[in-house]
C-alpha positions as CSV (number, residue, x, y, z in Angstrom):
1,M,59.6,11.5,-114.9
2,I,57.1,13.7,-113.2
3,N,54.3,12.4,-115.6
4,K,54.9,8.9,-114.4
5,Y,54.0,9.8,-110.9
6,I,51.0,12.0,-111.9
7,T,49.7,9.1,-114.1
8,A,50.1,6.6,-111.2
9,T,48.1,8.9,-108.9
10,I,45.3,9.4,-111.4
11,L,45.0,5.6,-111.9
12,A,45.0,5.0,-108.2
13,I,42.1,7.6,-107.8
14,A,40.2,6.0,-110.7
15,A,40.6,2.6,-109.3
16,G,38.3,3.7,-106.4
17,N,39.9,1.4,-103.8
18,V,42.5,3.8,-102.3
19,T,41.6,6.0,-99.4
20,V,41.9,9.8,-99.6
21,A,44.6,9.8,-97.0
22,Q,46.8,7.5,-99.1
23,V,46.3,9.5,-102.3
24,S,47.0,12.8,-100.6
25,R,50.1,11.7,-98.7
26,P,53.0,13.6,-100.4
27,V,55.9,11.7,-102.0
28,P,59.4,12.8,-100.6
29,R,62.0,14.0,-103.1
30,L,64.7,12.4,-101.1
31,V,64.7,9.5,-98.7
32,V,67.6,9.4,-96.3
33,N,67.9,5.9,-94.8
34,I,70.2,6.0,-91.8
35,A,71.5,3.0,-89.9
36,I,73.5,3.8,-86.7
37,D,75.8,1.0,-85.8
38,Q,75.3,-0.2,-82.2
39,L,72.9,2.6,-81.3
40,R,71.0,1.9,-78.1
41,S,67.8,3.5,-76.7
42,D,69.1,3.6,-73.1
43,Y,72.2,5.5,-74.2
44,I,70.2,8.0,-76.2
45,E,68.1,8.7,-73.1
46,M,71.1,8.8,-70.8
47,F,72.5,11.9,-72.4
48,M,69.3,13.6,-73.5
49,P,69.9,16.8,-71.3
50,S,73.2,17.4,-73.3
51,Y,71.6,17.3,-76.8
52,G,70.7,20.3,-78.9
53,A,67.1,21.0,-80.2
54,N,67.5,19.7,-83.7
55,G,69.1,16.2,-83.5
56,F,67.7,13.4,-81.5
57,K,65.2,15.7,-79.8
58,K,63.8,16.8,-83.2
59,L,63.6,13.2,-84.4
60,L,61.9,11.9,-81.2
61,G,59.6,14.8,-80.8
62,N,58.5,15.3,-84.4
63,G,58.7,11.8,-85.9
64,V,56.8,8.5,-85.8
65,V,58.8,6.7,-83.2
66,Y,58.7,2.9,-82.6
67,P,60.8,2.5,-79.4
68,N,60.5,-1.3,-79.4
69,A,62.2,-2.4,-82.6
70,Q,63.8,-5.8,-83.1
71,Y,65.4,-8.0,-85.7
72,T,63.7,-11.3,-86.8
73,F,66.9,-13.3,-86.7
74,F,69.9,-14.1,-84.6
75,P,72.9,-13.7,-84.6
76,V,72.9,-10.0,-85.8
77,D,75.9,-8.0,-86.9
78,R,76.4,-4.8,-88.9
79,A,76.3,-6.5,-92.4
80,S,73.3,-8.7,-91.7
81,A,71.4,-5.9,-90.0
82,I,71.9,-3.4,-92.9
83,A,70.9,-6.1,-95.4
84,S,67.7,-6.8,-93.5
85,I,66.9,-3.0,-93.4
86,N,67.3,-2.7,-97.1
87,T,65.9,-6.0,-98.4
88,G,62.9,-6.2,-96.0
89,T,63.7,-9.8,-95.2
90,S,66.1,-12.0,-93.2
91,P,69.5,-13.6,-94.1
92,S,67.7,-16.9,-94.9
93,N,66.4,-15.0,-98.0
94,N,68.9,-12.2,-98.7
95,G,72.0,-14.4,-98.1
96,I,73.9,-11.9,-95.9
97,T,74.5,-13.9,-92.8
98,G,77.3,-11.7,-91.5
99,M,80.3,-9.6,-92.3
100,K,82.2,-12.8,-93.0
101,W,81.5,-16.5,-93.6
102,L,83.4,-19.6,-94.6
103,D,83.6,-20.3,-98.3
104,K,82.6,-23.9,-98.6
105,S,84.7,-24.5,-101.7
106,T,88.0,-23.2,-100.2
107,L,87.3,-23.4,-96.4
108,I,88.7,-19.9,-96.2
109,P,86.8,-17.0,-94.6
110,V,85.6,-14.3,-97.0
111,N,84.1,-10.9,-96.6
112,C,80.4,-10.6,-97.5
113,V,81.1,-8.1,-100.3
114,D,84.3,-9.6,-101.8
115,D,84.3,-9.8,-105.6
116,H,87.6,-10.3,-107.4
117,D,85.9,-9.2,-110.7
118,Y,85.9,-5.5,-109.7
119,D,89.0,-3.5,-108.7
120,G,88.8,-0.8,-106.1
121,I,89.0,2.9,-106.6
122,Y,91.5,4.4,-104.1
123,T,91.6,1.0,-102.4
124,D,93.0,-2.5,-103.0
125,E,89.8,-4.1,-101.8
126,K,87.7,-5.7,-104.6
127,S,84.0,-5.4,-103.9
128,S,80.5,-5.7,-105.2
129,P,77.0,-6.5,-104.0
130,K,76.8,-9.8,-105.9
131,N,76.2,-11.8,-102.7
132,I,72.9,-10.0,-101.9
133,A,70.5,-12.7,-103.2
134,T,67.5,-10.4,-103.5
135,T,66.6,-6.9,-104.6
136,T,67.0,-4.0,-102.1
137,I,64.7,-0.9,-101.7
138,N,67.3,1.1,-103.7
139,D,67.2,-1.5,-106.5
140,E,63.4,-1.3,-106.7
141,L,63.6,2.5,-106.9
142,K,66.0,2.3,-109.8
143,I,63.7,-0.2,-111.5
144,A,60.6,1.9,-110.9
145,T,62.2,5.1,-112.4
146,D,63.9,3.3,-115.3
147,G,67.3,4.1,-113.8
148,E,66.6,7.8,-113.4
149,A,66.5,8.0,-109.6
150,I,69.8,9.0,-108.0
151,V,71.0,6.5,-105.4
152,Y,74.1,6.6,-103.3
153,S,75.3,5.0,-100.1
154,I,78.1,6.2,-97.7
155,A,79.6,4.5,-94.7
156,M,82.8,4.1,-92.8
157,D,83.0,0.4,-93.7
158,R,82.7,-1.2,-97.1
159,D,80.3,-3.9,-96.1
160,A,77.9,-1.3,-94.9
161,A,78.3,0.9,-97.9
162,V,78.0,-1.8,-100.5
163,I,75.1,-3.6,-98.9
164,S,73.1,-0.4,-98.3
165,G,73.8,0.7,-101.8
166,G,72.4,-2.5,-103.3
167,H,72.9,-3.9,-106.9
168,A,71.8,-0.8,-108.8
169,A,73.2,2.2,-106.8
170,D,75.0,5.0,-108.7
171,G,77.8,4.7,-106.1
172,A,78.8,3.2,-102.8
173,I,81.5,5.1,-100.9
174,W,83.5,4.0,-97.8
175,F,86.7,5.0,-96.0
176,N,90.1,3.5,-96.7
177,E,91.9,3.6,-93.4
178,D,95.3,2.8,-95.0
179,S,95.3,5.7,-97.5
180,K,93.1,7.9,-95.4
181,C,90.7,8.7,-98.2
182,W,87.2,7.8,-99.4
183,C,87.1,5.0,-101.9
184,S,84.7,2.9,-103.9
185,S,84.6,0.0,-106.5
186,K,84.7,-0.1,-110.3
187,Y,81.5,-1.9,-110.0
188,Y,80.0,1.6,-109.7
189,F,82.4,3.9,-111.4
190,K,85.0,3.7,-114.2
191,K,86.9,6.3,-112.1
192,A,86.1,8.4,-109.1
193,P,83.6,11.2,-109.7
194,Q,85.1,14.7,-109.6
195,W,83.3,15.7,-106.5
196,L,84.7,12.7,-104.6
197,E,88.2,13.5,-105.9
198,G,87.8,17.0,-104.8
199,Y,86.6,16.0,-101.3
200,N,89.6,13.6,-100.9
201,L,92.1,16.4,-101.9
202,M,90.5,18.8,-99.5
203,Y,90.3,16.4,-96.5
204,T,93.3,14.1,-97.0
205,N,94.5,12.7,-93.6
206,A,91.7,14.7,-91.9
207,V,89.6,11.7,-90.9
208,T,90.2,10.2,-87.5
209,A,88.2,7.8,-85.2
210,D,86.9,10.9,-83.4
211,N,85.5,12.6,-86.4
212,I,84.3,9.8,-88.7
213,N,80.6,10.7,-88.2
214,A,81.4,14.3,-89.1
215,N,83.0,13.2,-92.3
216,I,80.1,11.1,-93.2
217,T,77.8,14.1,-92.8
218,N,80.1,16.3,-94.9
219,I,80.5,13.9,-97.7
220,A,76.7,13.1,-97.7
221,L,75.9,16.8,-98.1
222,Q,78.6,17.1,-100.8
223,C,77.1,14.1,-102.6
224,I,73.6,15.7,-102.5
225,A,74.9,19.0,-103.8
226,S,77.1,17.6,-106.5
227,T,74.7,15.0,-107.9
228,G,71.4,17.0,-107.8
229,M,69.6,14.7,-105.4
230,G,66.2,15.9,-104.4
231,K,65.9,18.5,-107.1
232,D,62.8,17.1,-108.9
233,N,59.6,15.3,-107.9
234,A,61.1,11.9,-108.6
235,P,62.4,10.5,-105.4
236,D,66.1,9.8,-104.8
237,M,67.7,7.7,-102.1
238,L,70.7,8.3,-99.8
239,S,71.7,5.5,-97.4
240,L,74.1,6.4,-94.6
241,T,75.7,4.3,-91.8
242,Y,76.8,6.3,-88.7
243,D,78.8,4.8,-85.9
244,A,77.9,4.7,-82.2
245,K,80.3,2.0,-81.0
246,I,83.1,2.7,-78.5
247,P,86.3,0.9,-77.6
248,I,85.8,-1.8,-74.9
249,D,88.5,-0.8,-72.4
250,E,88.3,0.7,-69.0
251,D,84.8,1.3,-67.5
252,I,85.5,5.0,-66.5
253,L,86.9,5.8,-70.0
254,N,84.0,4.0,-71.6
255,K,81.4,6.3,-69.9
256,Q,83.3,9.4,-71.0
257,L,83.7,8.1,-74.6
258,L,80.1,7.1,-74.6
259,Q,78.9,10.5,-73.7
260,Y,81.2,12.2,-76.2
261,K,80.1,9.7,-79.0
262,Y,76.3,10.3,-78.5
263,I,76.6,14.1,-78.2
264,Q,78.7,14.3,-81.4
265,L,76.2,11.9,-83.1
266,D,73.4,14.3,-82.1
267,K,75.3,17.2,-83.6
268,E,75.8,15.3,-86.9
269,L,72.1,14.4,-87.1
270,D,71.3,18.1,-86.6
271,K,73.8,19.2,-89.3
272,L,72.6,16.5,-91.7
273,I,68.9,17.2,-91.3
274,S,69.2,21.0,-91.2
275,G,71.5,20.9,-94.3
276,I,69.2,18.7,-96.3
277,E,66.0,20.6,-95.3
278,S,67.5,24.0,-96.1
279,K,68.6,22.7,-99.5
280,I,65.5,20.8,-100.8
281,G,62.8,22.0,-98.5
282,K,61.6,20.9,-95.1
283,N,58.7,18.8,-96.4
284,N,60.6,17.2,-99.3
285,A,62.8,14.8,-97.3
286,L,62.0,11.6,-95.4
287,F,64.5,10.5,-92.8
288,V,64.5,6.9,-91.5
289,V,66.7,6.2,-88.5
290,T,67.4,2.9,-86.7
291,S,70.1,0.8,-85.2
292,T,72.0,-2.3,-86.3
293,G,70.5,-4.0,-83.2
294,Y,73.6,-5.3,-81.4
295,C,76.3,-3.9,-79.2
296,N,79.8,-5.0,-78.4
297,E,80.4,-4.9,-74.7
298,K,83.2,-5.5,-72.2
299,E,83.4,-9.2,-71.4
300,I,82.0,-10.0,-68.0
301,D,83.8,-12.2,-65.5
302,Y,80.9,-14.4,-64.6
303,A,83.0,-16.6,-62.3
304,K,83.7,-13.6,-60.1
305,Y,80.0,-13.4,-59.3
306,R,79.4,-17.2,-59.1
307,I,77.2,-17.1,-62.3
308,P,77.3,-20.4,-64.4
309,N,80.0,-20.1,-67.0
310,G,82.7,-22.0,-68.9
311,T,84.5,-22.4,-72.2
312,F,83.3,-24.6,-75.1
313,Y,86.2,-25.5,-77.3
314,V,84.7,-26.0,-80.8
315,N,87.9,-27.3,-82.4
316,R,88.2,-30.0,-79.7
317,T,84.6,-30.9,-80.4
318,A,85.4,-31.3,-84.1
319,H,88.2,-33.7,-83.3
320,L,86.1,-35.7,-80.9
321,L,83.3,-35.8,-83.4
322,N,85.6,-37.1,-86.1
323,M,86.8,-39.9,-83.7
324,Y,83.2,-40.8,-82.8
325,L,82.0,-40.9,-86.4
326,G,85.1,-42.8,-87.4
327,A,84.3,-45.5,-84.9
328,I,80.9,-45.9,-86.7
329,Y,81.6,-45.3,-90.3
330,G,85.4,-45.9,-90.6
331,Q,88.3,-43.6,-89.8
332,D,88.2,-40.3,-91.9
333,K,87.9,-36.6,-91.6
334,Y,84.1,-36.0,-91.6
335,V,84.3,-32.6,-90.0
336,E,86.4,-30.4,-92.4
337,S,86.4,-27.1,-90.6
338,C,84.8,-24.8,-88.0
339,F,83.7,-21.2,-88.2
340,Y,82.7,-19.7,-84.9
341,N,79.8,-22.0,-83.7
342,Q,79.4,-23.8,-87.1
343,L,80.8,-27.2,-88.1
344,F,81.3,-27.9,-91.8
345,L,81.1,-31.6,-92.9
346,N,82.9,-33.1,-95.9
347,I,79.6,-33.8,-97.7
348,K,81.3,-35.0,-100.8
349,K,83.3,-37.7,-98.9
350,I,80.2,-38.7,-97.0
351,E,78.3,-39.2,-100.2
352,Q,81.2,-41.1,-101.8
353,K,81.1,-43.5,-98.8
354,R,77.4,-43.9,-99.4
355,I,76.6,-42.9,-95.8
356,N,73.1,-41.6,-95.1
357,T,73.8,-37.9,-94.5
358,S,70.6,-37.4,-92.4
359,E,71.6,-40.3,-90.2
360,L,75.1,-39.0,-89.8
361,L,73.9,-35.5,-88.9
362,S,71.5,-36.9,-86.4
363,R,74.2,-38.9,-84.7
364,A,76.5,-35.9,-84.6
365,Q,73.7,-33.8,-83.1
366,T,73.1,-36.3,-80.4
367,F,76.8,-36.6,-79.6
368,I,77.4,-32.8,-79.3
369,M,74.3,-32.3,-77.2
370,Q,75.9,-34.4,-74.4
371,L,78.9,-32.1,-74.1
372,S,79.2,-29.5,-71.2
373,G,78.1,-26.0,-72.1
374,V,75.8,-26.9,-75.0
375,S,72.3,-25.7,-74.8
376,N,71.2,-26.8,-78.3
377,V,72.5,-28.2,-81.6
378,F,70.8,-27.7,-84.9
379,T,71.5,-29.5,-88.2
380,S,71.1,-27.9,-91.6
381,K,68.1,-30.2,-92.2
382,N,66.5,-29.2,-88.8
383,L,66.8,-25.5,-89.8
384,L,65.6,-25.8,-93.3
385,L,62.5,-27.8,-92.2
386,S,61.9,-26.0,-88.9
387,V,58.5,-24.7,-87.9
388,D,59.4,-24.5,-84.2
389,G,59.0,-21.1,-82.8
390,N,62.0,-21.6,-80.4
391,S,64.4,-21.9,-83.4
392,S,62.7,-19.3,-85.7
393,R,65.3,-16.6,-85.2
394,L,68.1,-19.0,-86.0
395,R,66.1,-20.4,-88.9
396,N,65.6,-16.8,-90.3
397,W,69.4,-16.4,-90.2
398,F,70.4,-19.7,-91.7
399,Y,71.3,-19.6,-95.4
400,P,72.7,-23.0,-96.6
401,N,75.2,-21.6,-99.1
402,N,77.0,-19.7,-96.3
403,C,76.4,-21.7,-93.2
404,G,77.7,-24.9,-91.6
405,D,76.0,-28.3,-91.5
406,L,75.9,-28.2,-87.7
407,V,75.2,-25.0,-85.6
408,V,76.0,-25.2,-81.9
409,E,74.3,-23.0,-79.3
410,V,76.3,-22.7,-76.1
411,S,74.6,-21.9,-72.8
412,P,74.2,-18.3,-71.7
413,G,77.4,-17.0,-70.1
414,W,79.6,-19.6,-71.8
415,K,82.4,-18.7,-74.1
416,L,82.9,-20.5,-77.4
417,F,86.6,-20.6,-78.4
418,N,88.6,-22.0,-81.3
419,E,92.2,-22.7,-80.3
420,E,93.3,-23.0,-83.9
421,N,92.1,-19.7,-85.3
422,F,91.3,-17.8,-82.0
423,Q,87.7,-17.1,-82.9
424,E,85.6,-16.6,-79.8
425,Y,82.3,-15.2,-78.6
426,T,80.2,-15.3,-75.4
427,S,76.7,-16.6,-75.7
428,K,74.2,-13.8,-75.1
429,E,70.7,-13.4,-76.6
430,S,69.4,-10.7,-74.3
431,T,67.3,-8.0,-76.1
432,M,69.1,-4.7,-76.8
433,P,66.6,-1.7,-76.8
434,F,66.7,0.5,-79.9
435,P,64.3,2.7,-81.8
436,L,63.0,3.1,-85.3
437,I,62.1,6.6,-86.3
438,F,60.4,8.1,-89.4
439,Y,60.7,11.9,-89.7
440,G,59.9,14.3,-92.5
441,T,57.5,14.2,-95.5
442,G,54.0,13.4,-94.5
443,I,54.9,12.4,-91.0
444,T,52.7,13.4,-88.0
445,A,54.4,13.0,-84.6
446,K,53.4,10.0,-82.5
447,E,54.9,7.2,-80.5
448,I,53.8,3.6,-81.1
449,T,54.9,1.2,-78.4
450,T,53.8,-2.0,-80.1
451,P,56.9,-4.1,-80.9
452,I,57.8,-4.0,-84.6
453,T,60.4,-5.7,-86.7
454,I,63.0,-4.1,-88.9
455,D,62.1,-5.9,-92.0
456,R,59.1,-3.6,-92.3
457,I,61.3,-0.6,-93.0
458,A,61.7,-1.4,-96.7
459,P,58.0,-1.9,-97.5
460,T,57.2,1.3,-95.6
461,I,59.7,3.3,-97.6
462,A,58.4,1.6,-100.8
463,K,54.8,2.7,-100.0
464,S,56.0,6.2,-99.2
465,I,57.6,6.6,-102.6
466,R,54.9,4.6,-104.6
467,I,57.1,1.7,-105.7
468,R,56.9,-2.0,-105.0
469,A,58.8,-3.6,-102.0
470,P,62.0,-5.7,-102.5
471,N,61.3,-9.0,-104.2
472,A,61.7,-11.2,-101.1
473,C,59.9,-8.9,-98.7
474,S,56.6,-10.4,-97.5
475,V,55.8,-8.1,-94.6
476,T,53.4,-5.2,-94.6
477,P,54.3,-1.5,-94.3
478,L,54.1,0.1,-90.9
479,Y,51.8,2.9,-92.0
């Protein structure tokens, strides 16, 4: 294993086209790739006086800090964000458009990691990473080391654990709230490893909403100790998802919970970093920390402040559209279903009737654009062929296998609501500030204020550990 990396370095020197700085940069034995769900820069700064010296302060003071990070697509949620971090590309390539989408064959919502071919371990949920359409950074590490690298992922939620683990991980572990234990899928193990069984026996019923981050730290350190991660010069990878979200209830309670959450998160980062550095050496671990780039917030009563607002009823729009298209092409159900702001057409029926699909989509787009509260309507054809910068973030999100034939954007401040399945959201595209931090092996402290995109994490890690970037990643490393 070590010889592979020595040989690669010798060849790079012999090639004569690599700078001395690149050759001499050390390779970390362990990369810890951390996504913190709903982490915000303004909240980090708000509670800075209450932090210890070795959590956020250590990362910000001793790392390479990019304070102006952003995602290349919209909408963003936990699953799509973590997929982008690990694949180095957007949902339009990696296929993970969100935590759930509508299965076009059944018109039933499915979870992004559902897979009925693999039973759960300590859970009834059947899961695998089959829906990730590209390789991840973890997959590429496994390929580069011929399967010898040790790769694990740990998260509270299964979508975060499975997606950050990738196709080739040794294990993805998440928490089963029903049985109060840590669980996995038979995609990874025939049965739970002994160290996981032991952890569950020791901490059964000890996990609560208040200490989930502490448990993630504990099980991460247990995983490292039990699997031998970071013991040799071949890099290993541990992907973690911490949680910075708070309940959206009363404002006063929110502030108290927010402060508690960020102080506890600071303590867990301290414990994790200190524990890993003491075990494998301070210069042998590379930590990558960022946010999922969105934040659930309390709904604002815009009417109270006389700000433009309203409710767009997507199910009523579907019925009206069916009537409109029926008057043109003959009565039928052309719109089969709705999923949030997406309308799904019965393409098979449209083709059987020998209706020009592009023409029908264009008519539907024009019709919906006339309705109150609509700022824009995109057809699947528009998005697939789009080169317009105004729709680029939506285009980067759109994956035709998982998305509707019509995507409706409601005006800022307007709520989209479906009276049939009670799905709702309020339109908001304002930027949420969050950082990207690299700390550890080969890192010299600096802050770079130039805005950067999250898809550049994967190629940067790949360069750090001397492997290729994921197979749909087309962006350059950050350093």
